[in-house]
Structure formats: C-alpha cells, structure tokens
C-alpha positions in Angstrom: 3.5 -11.2 -22.2 6.6 -9.2 -21.5 8.7 -8.6 -24.5 11.8 -9.6 -22.6 13.0 -10.4 -19.1 14.1 -6.8 -18.6 12.7 -5.0 -15.5 9.9 -2.7 -16.7 10.5 0.8 -15.3 7.8 3.4 -15.4 9.4 6.8 -15.4 7.0 9.5 -14.1 7.6 13.1 -15.2 5.8 16.4 -15.3 3.3 16.7 -12.4 1.0 19.2 -10.8 3.6 21.5 -9.4 5.4 24.7 -10.3 8.5 22.5 -11.0 6.7 20.7 -13.9 9.2 22.0 -16.5 12.3 21.1 -14.4 11.0 17.5 -14.2 11.0 17.1 -17.9 14.8 17.8 -18.0 15.4 15.4 -15.2 13.4 12.7 -16.8 15.2 13.1 -20.1 18.5 12.3 -18.4 17.1 9.4 -16.4 15.6 7.8 -19.5 18.8 8.4 -21.5 21.1 6.8 -18.8 19.0 3.9 -17.7 20.8 0.6 -18.6 18.8 -0.6 -21.6 20.4 -4.1 -21.2 18.6 -4.5 -17.9 15.6 -2.2 -18.0 12.6 -1.5 -20.3 11.6 2.1 -20.0 8.0 3.3 -20.1 7.6 7.1 -19.8 4.4 8.3 -18.1 3.7 12.0 -18.3 1.5 13.8 -15.7 0.0 17.0 -17.0 -0.7 20.0 -14.8 -4.3 18.9 -14.3 -3.1 15.5 -12.9 -3.9 13.4 -16.0 -1.5 10.6 -16.7 -0.4 9.7 -20.3 1.6 6.7 -21.4 4.2 6.4 -24.1 7.4 7.6 -25.8 5.4 9.7 -28.3 3.9 11.7 -25.4 7.4 12.1 -23.9 8.9 13.4 -27.1 6.0 15.9 -27.4 6.4 17.0 -23.8 10.1 17.8 -24.4 9.3 19.7 -27.6 6.6 21.9 -25.9 8.1 21.9 -22.4 4.9 20.6 -20.8 2.9 17.4 -20.7 -0.2 17.6 -22.8 -2.7 15.3 -24.6 -1.5 14.5 -28.1 -5.0 14.4 -29.7 -8.6 14.4 -28.6 -9.0 10.7 -28.5 -5.7 9.9 -26.8 -6.2 7.7 -23.8 -5.7 8.8 -20.3 -4.2 6.1 -18.1 -5.2 7.8 -14.8 -7.0 11.0 -13.7 -7.7 12.2 -10.2 -11.5 12.4 -10.7 -11.6 8.7 -11.3 -11.0 8.0 -7.7 -14.2 6.7 -6.1 -16.0 6.3 -9.4 -16.8 3.0 -11.2 -14.0 1.9 -13.6 -16.5 1.2 -16.4 -17.2 5.0 -16.6 -13.8 5.9 -17.9 -11.6 2.9 -18.7 -11.7 -0.8 -18.3 -10.2 -2.2 -15.2 -7.6 -4.0 -17.3 -6.5 -0.7 -18.9 -6.1 1.0 -15.5 -4.1 -1.9 -14.1 -1.9 -2.4 -17.1 -1.8 1.0 -18.7 -3.1 -0.4 -22.0 0.1 -2.5 -22.3 0.4 -6.2 -22.9 1.8 -8.3 -20.1 2.2 -7.5 -16.5 2.1 -3.9 -15.2 5.3 -2.1 -14.3 7.9 -3.8 -12.1 8.9 -0.5 -10.5 8.1 3.2 -10.7 10.8 5.8 -10.9 9.3 9.2 -10.0 11.3 12.0 -11.6 8.9 14.7 -10.4 9.5 17.6 -8.1 7.5 19.8 -5.8 4.1 19.6 -4.2 1.7 16.8 -5.2 4.8 15.0 -6.5 7.6 14.9 -4.0 5.6 15.6 -0.8 4.3 12.1 0.0 1.0 12.4 -2.0 2.3 10.6 -5.0 4.1 8.1 -2.8 0.9 7.4 -1.0 -0.9 6.7 -4.3 1.8 4.2 -5.3 1.7 2.6 -1.9 -2.1 2.1 -2.3 -1.5 0.7 -5.8 1.0 -1.8 -4.3 3.8 -0.6 -6.7 7.5 -0.5 -5.8 8.9 3.0 -6.4 12.3 4.7 -6.2 13.1 7.1 -3.4 11.7 8.1 0.0 8.4 6.8 1.4 5.3 8.8 2.4 6.6 10.1 5.8 10.1 11.2 4.8 8.8 12.7 1.5 6.2 14.8 3.4 8.6 15.9 6.1 11.4 16.6 3.6 9.2 18.9 1.6 8.0 21.0 4.6 10.9 23.3 5.4 9.4 24.1 8.8 8.8 20.6 10.0 12.2 19.3 8.7 14.0 22.2 10.5 12.1 21.3 13.7 13.3 17.7 13.4 16.8 18.8 12.6 16.9 21.0 15.8 15.6 18.0 17.8 18.5 16.0 16.4 20.9 18.7 17.6 21.6 20.2 14.2 21.8 24.0 13.8 19.3 25.9 11.6 19.2 29.6 10.8 16.8 31.6 13.0 13.4 31.8 11.3 9.7 32.6 11.8 6.9 30.5 10.4 3.7 32.3 9.2 0.4 30.7 8.1 -1.7 32.5 5.6 -4.7 33.0 7.8 -2.5 34.4 10.6 -0.8 36.8 8.2 -4.1 38.1 6.9 -5.5 38.6 10.4 -2.5 40.3 12.0 0.1 41.3 9.4 1.5 44.1 11.5 2.4 41.7 14.3 4.6 39.6 11.9 6.3 42.6 10.4 7.3 43.7 13.9 8.4 40.2 14.8 10.7 39.9 11.9 12.4 43.2 12.7 12.6 42.4 16.4 13.7 38.7 16.2 15.6 38.4 12.9 16.7 41.8 11.5 17.3 42.3 7.9 18.2 41.0 5.4 15.9 37.9 5.4 14.8 35.3 3.0 11.0 34.7 2.5 10.2 31.2 1.4 7.1 29.1 0.7 7.4 26.1 3.2 6.6 23.5 0.6 8.3 24.3 -2.7 11.6 23.4 -4.3 13.9 24.9 -7.0 13.9 28.2 -5.1 10.3 28.9 -6.4 8.6 31.8 -4.6 11.8 32.8 -2.7 12.7 36.5 -2.2 15.6 38.1 -0.5 14.3 41.0 1.5 16.7 43.8 2.6 14.3 46.2 4.4 11.0 46.2 6.1 9.1 48.0 3.3 9.8 45.0 1.0 8.6 42.3 3.4 4.8 42.4 2.8 5.2 42.0 -1.0 7.6 39.1 -0.5 5.3 37.3 1.9 2.4 37.7 -0.5 4.5 36.3 -3.3 5.4 33.3 -1.2 1.7 32.7 -0.4 1.0 32.3 -4.1 2.7 28.9 -3.8 1.9 27.7 -0.3 -0.3 28.4 2.7 2.7 28.4 5.0 5.7 30.7 4.7 9.1 30.9 6.4 10.9 34.2 7.0 14.6 33.2 7.7 17.5 35.3 8.7 20.1 35.7 5.9 23.5 34.5 7.0 26.9 35.2 5.4 27.5 31.7 4.2 28.9 29.2 1.7 26.2 26.9 0.2 27.3 23.3 0.5 25.5 20.2 -0.8 25.9 16.5 0.0 24.3 13.6 -1.8 23.2 10.6 0.4 22.3 7.2 -1.0 20.9 4.3 1.0 23.1 1.2 1.0 21.8 -2.1 -0.5 23.2 -3.6 2.7 20.5 -2.9 5.3 23.0 -3.1 8.1 25.4 -0.5 6.6 25.3 3.3 7.0 24.1 5.3 4.0 26.6 6.3 1.4 27.6 9.9 1.7 29.2 11.8 -1.2 32.0 14.2 -1.4 30.9 17.8 -0.4 30.1 20.2 -3.2 29.7 24.0 -3.1 27.2 26.0 -5.1 28.5 29.5 -5.8 25.8 31.6 -7.4 26.6 34.4 -9.8 23.1 35.9 -8.9 22.4 37.4 -5.5 21.3 34.0 -4.3 20.7 30.5 -5.9 17.3 31.4 -7.4 15.2 29.5 -9.9 16.7 31.6 -12.7 20.2 30.9 -11.5 19.5 27.2 -11.4 17.7 26.6 -14.6 17.5 29.7 -16.9 21.0 31.1 -16.8 23.7 28.7 -18.0 26.2 30.8 -16.0 23.9 31.2 -13.0 26.1 29.3 -10.6 29.5 27.7 -10.3 29.4 24.2 -9.0 32.6 23.2 -7.2 33.2 19.5 -6.6 34.8 19.0 -4.2 34.1 22.1 -2.2 37.1 24.2 -1.2 36.8 23.6 2.5 39.0 22.1 5.2 39.0 18.5 6.0 37.3 19.2 9.3 34.5 21.1 7.7 34.1 18.3 5.0 33.8 15.6 7.7 31.4 17.7 9.7 29.2 18.3 6.6 29.1 14.6 5.8 28.3 13.7 9.4 25.4 16.2 9.4 24.1 14.9 6.1 24.1 11.3 7.3 22.5 12.3 10.5 19.7 14.2 8.8 19.1 11.4 6.3 18.5 9.1 9.2 16.7 11.5 11.5 14.1 12.3 8.8 13.6 8.6 8.0 14.8 8.9 4.5 15.0 6.0 2.1 16.7 5.6 -1.3 18.2 9.0 -1.9 18.3 12.6 -0.8 20.4 15.7 -1.4 21.1 17.6 1.8 21.7 21.4 1.4 23.8 23.0 4.1 25.1 26.5 5.0 28.6 27.1 6.2 28.9 30.4 8.1 32.0 32.1 6.7 32.8 33.8 10.1 32.1 31.0 12.7 32.6 28.0 10.3 29.4 26.7 11.9 27.3 24.4 9.7 23.5 25.0 9.4 20.8 22.8 7.8 19.0 24.5 5.0 16.8 21.9 3.4 16.6 18.3 2.1 15.5 17.2 -1.3 14.0 13.7 -1.5 13.8 13.7 -5.3 16.8 15.8 -6.2 17.3 17.1 -9.8 18.7 14.7 -12.3 19.4 17.1 -15.1 22.9 17.3 -16.7 23.9 20.2 -14.4 22.2 18.7 -11.2 24.4 18.3 -8.2 23.1 15.0 -6.9 24.4 12.8 -9.8 27.5 14.9 -10.1 28.4 14.5 -6.4 27.7 10.7 -6.7 29.9 10.4 -9.8 32.7 12.3 -7.9 32.3 9.7 -5.1 32.8 6.8 -7.6 29.2 5.9 -8.6 28.4 6.6 -12.2 25.1 8.0 -13.3 24.0 4.6 -14.8 25.1 2.7 -11.7 23.3 5.2 -9.5 20.0 4.6 -11.3 20.4 0.8 -11.2 21.2 1.0 -7.4 18.1 3.1 -6.8 15.8 0.7 -8.7 17.3 -2.3 -6.8 16.6 -0.5 -3.5 13.0 0.1 -4.5 12.4 -3.5 -5.4 14.1 -4.7 -2.3 12.1 -2.4 0.0 8.8 -3.5 -1.7 9.7 -7.2 -1.2 10.4 -6.5 2.5 7.1 -4.7 2.9 5.2 -7.3 1.0 6.0 -9.8 3.8 4.2 -7.7 6.4 0.8 -9.0 7.6 -2.2 -6.8 6.5 -4.8 -8.6 8.6 -5.0 -9.9 12.2 -6.9 -12.8 13.4 -6.7 -14.3 16.9 
C-alpha cells in the first residue's frame, strides 16, 4: 500500500540526448523544491542507452558522477528499450514493470525533467501516453513541433509572427549538392549566419559563421547532432525570453510572465555560456525594454503557445531587432531548464509564482489533463 496519501511523483532525469548532464541539474532543483507535505518523490534515472533505474541512491550517484549509470551488476532495470515487443518473463515480472518494484500503486504522475531529443521531442511523451500515465508538460504533438526549429518557425510564420530568414538543409541533400547550399547561403542570407541542428536544445551544435570558408565545417558539426540543419541570418538583436504557464481554469488564457533579457558575455548564448561559465550571461528580469515592446513580446509568446498547441508550460525565446524594434520568434522550449540559474522559474517567480507553487501547479495540470482524456471513448460500437 501507499505509505501515505501523498501524490507519488516520478521525476525522470538523464535521458538519451546530448543534454543528459543539464537534466541532472534541473532534476536536483525540482526534487529539492517539490512540496514534501503533498508529494512523495521517486527519482527515475534514464542512462544514455535508454535504461531506466529507480531510486534515490541512483539519483545521488548520478549527481556525483554527472551521468546516470547502473550502481552494480545486479541492480534492477525498471525499463529498457529492447524490452518492447518481447515477453515480460524474459526480463522482469509484469508486476515489476508496472510498479517499478515498489509496493502499492504505480506513480500518480510523471514529471519529466529531461531535455533534447528522445526526451523532449514527443517520443517520451508518446511512451507515457501508451502507458496511460499522467505527465507534466506538453503532449506528443506540441513537444515534437516545439523541438523542431524548422517546423515551429513555419507554424509561427503561418500565425503571422516574424522569424529571421533561414535555409533548411537535410543531410542527404547536403552530401549530394553541397556547393548549391553554399551559394544559396551567400545569395539569400549573407554573413554572418548561425548554423543550428534543427532538433537540439541548450545551443548544442550551434556555430556562428562569419564567412563562407567557415560554413562547411559548421554544417558538418551540426549534422553530428541531427539530420536536419538550419542556416539562419544573424541579426543585431536583444535576446528576450518569456515564460508561459497553462491556467488551471480551462477557459482562461495562459499565464504569461514578465519579459527577461539574456545578455551573453560570450559572442552568443552558447552551451558554455549557459552551463560552463558562471559569468557566461547576465540575466535581466525584467528586461530593460519599453512598455510597448514588453506587451508585444508577451502577446507573441501567448500566441505562439496557443498556435503550437502547447500544454502545461513553455519558455518562448524571442529576438528584438535593435534597429527596427521588430520582434522575431527564435525557438520554444517545452521542457525548459529548471536549474538554479534557469530563466523559466526565475521569470515565473518575478511574476508572482514561487518555484514550489509552480511545480505544484504543473502537477495539478497534468492530473487534470489525464482525467479529462480518460473520459474519452477508445472504442466505437454502433
């Protein structure tokens, strides 16, 4: 039986992505700030091979070694990708798979604190949907769309929101006709440009390219992380961020935070600037912008959240052109960072929602959405 009447929250961390290490820091904060009077926390670490391990001992070991790993040879794996389609008796009992080796019911809700591909892009969300588990954050569709910088920009443009000029290149096309794309970048965009994998976060694989002779190496670097790459014109901009939170009242608009500015001390807001250098960026909350710009940024963030069918939460990253004062959509993060220096919880706190209240709100949203979906018919007769 359950040890208490607390809601049992499975916090997922790690994952099969290049942002594995960032996830550990986010999860540490979430676990620290979850309201222990209301929630029982069960950490679940996902290693880089996709194996899932339960328990606080695994979590402590993960933090110490900066990666999720098996504690000892006979430690039990709760789930592994290769189990799919194979008989349960071959690896674990059905009871262990359903309950994770714990007494009492399985988790009441899952809180994914994972970032990047195979974590934030709808694949994990699909698995949780199949398992019938309520989970925090966006669903399959918005997670997938939000991760893909190309598709999310197309939808933003369809909604009448500006994006910086860019060219999309697929890996096979690049290998077949590299010279064509080198010329296209020069003709349509001009330098400098940013080269980005279409489906990563935390600025992984991004390079600022200042001349044509640097382009090919930057594209090849981006293709190390994805099979689709964006080459985007570098604008002279301020980097603005807005946190958006779904309201518990389904008839109400989403809650939109104050606007923050990220002011990198590096040439751009790179992975190193975000996570390796304590002084890699100055975070200004609120951003030093006019009231008109602030309102426009908040309107664009709300519009994007709705246009991309987001649920739960998202951090919307915008550009403000320093010359024209025009706002451009950069990207959306459907599982934003939750580290001590992350903008999403900081922006929400500046808006009047504490870290602990934010986590509680997100869990309530997840349970409420699951209850609503559970009422849907899954069969049809007559």
